[in-house]
C-alpha positions as CSV (number, residue, x, y, z in Angstrom):
1,M,155.0,-7.6,150.5
2,P,152.7,-4.6,150.4
3,R,149.0,-4.9,149.7
4,Y,147.0,-3.0,147.4
5,Y,143.2,-2.2,147.1
6,F,141.4,-1.5,143.8
7,H,138.4,0.5,144.4
8,T,136.2,1.3,141.1
9,E,134.4,4.0,140.8
10,N,131.8,5.2,138.2
11,G,129.2,7.6,139.6
12,D,129.3,5.2,142.8
13,R,132.1,4.0,144.4
14,I,132.8,0.3,145.1
15,R,135.2,-0.6,147.6
16,D,137.8,-3.4,147.6
17,D,138.2,-4.8,151.0
18,Q,140.3,-7.4,150.2
19,G,143.1,-6.2,148.3
20,E,145.9,-7.9,146.4
21,E,149.7,-8.3,147.8
22,L,151.8,-7.1,145.1
23,A,155.7,-6.3,145.1
24,G,155.4,-2.5,145.0
25,V,153.6,0.6,143.4
26,E,154.7,-0.3,140.0
27,A,153.3,-3.9,140.1
28,A,149.9,-1.7,141.5
29,R,149.9,0.8,138.5
30,E,150.2,-2.3,136.0
31,E,147.3,-4.1,137.8
32,A,145.0,-1.0,137.9
33,V,145.6,-1.1,134.3
34,T,144.9,-4.3,133.6
35,V,141.5,-4.1,136.2
36,L,140.2,-0.9,134.4
37,G,140.8,-2.8,130.5
38,E,138.5,-5.9,132.0
39,I,136.0,-3.5,133.2
40,L,135.8,-1.7,129.9
41,R,135.7,-5.2,128.0
42,Y,133.0,-6.6,130.3
43,R,130.9,-3.3,130.4
44,G,131.1,-2.9,126.4
45,A,129.0,-0.3,124.8
46,S,127.0,0.4,128.0
47,F,130.3,2.0,129.0
48,W,129.0,5.4,127.0
49,D,126.1,5.5,129.2
50,T,128.4,5.7,132.1
51,G,130.9,8.6,130.5
52,S,133.8,7.5,132.7
53,F,135.3,4.7,134.8
54,S,138.0,4.9,137.6
55,V,140.5,2.5,139.2
56,I,141.9,4.0,142.2
57,V,144.3,2.2,144.0
58,T,145.2,2.5,147.8
59,D,147.7,1.2,150.2
60,D,147.5,-0.3,153.7
61,G,147.4,3.4,155.1
62,G,144.3,4.2,153.0
63,R,146.8,6.6,150.7
64,T,145.7,7.0,147.0
65,V,148.9,5.5,145.1
66,V,147.4,5.6,141.6
67,R,144.1,6.5,139.9
68,V,143.4,5.2,136.4
69,T,140.5,7.0,134.4
70,A,138.7,6.4,131.5
71,A,136.5,8.6,129.6
72,A,134.2,8.5,127.2
73,S,133.3,11.5,124.7
74,E,131.5,11.6,121.2
75,E,133.3,14.8,120.7
76,P,136.8,15.1,119.2
77,Q,139.9,15.8,121.4
78,Q,140.2,19.6,121.4
79,G,143.6,20.3,119.2
80,A,143.2,16.7,117.4
81,P,143.8,17.0,113.4
82,A,140.6,16.3,111.7
83,S,142.1,12.9,110.1
84,E,142.2,11.6,113.9
85,A,139.0,12.6,115.1
86,G,137.2,9.6,113.3
87,R,139.3,7.1,114.7
């Protein structure tokens, strides 16, 4: 099974030197979303101070296979109807 590494970035990059063996890229994508969700849940309201947080997944060769980023903004998304802006 291939090994994938889940690095995190929020201004500083924290490298994952252990990695995790997974079935393939699709499993790595799912795990990246899970990891990002856990980080956001842990950070709670302090996420607003960070502004964005990313999980970067690389393979054994160091190639990026997926990057998932969550970004915080107090501005409504451009083009979003006003009824959705407050959600």
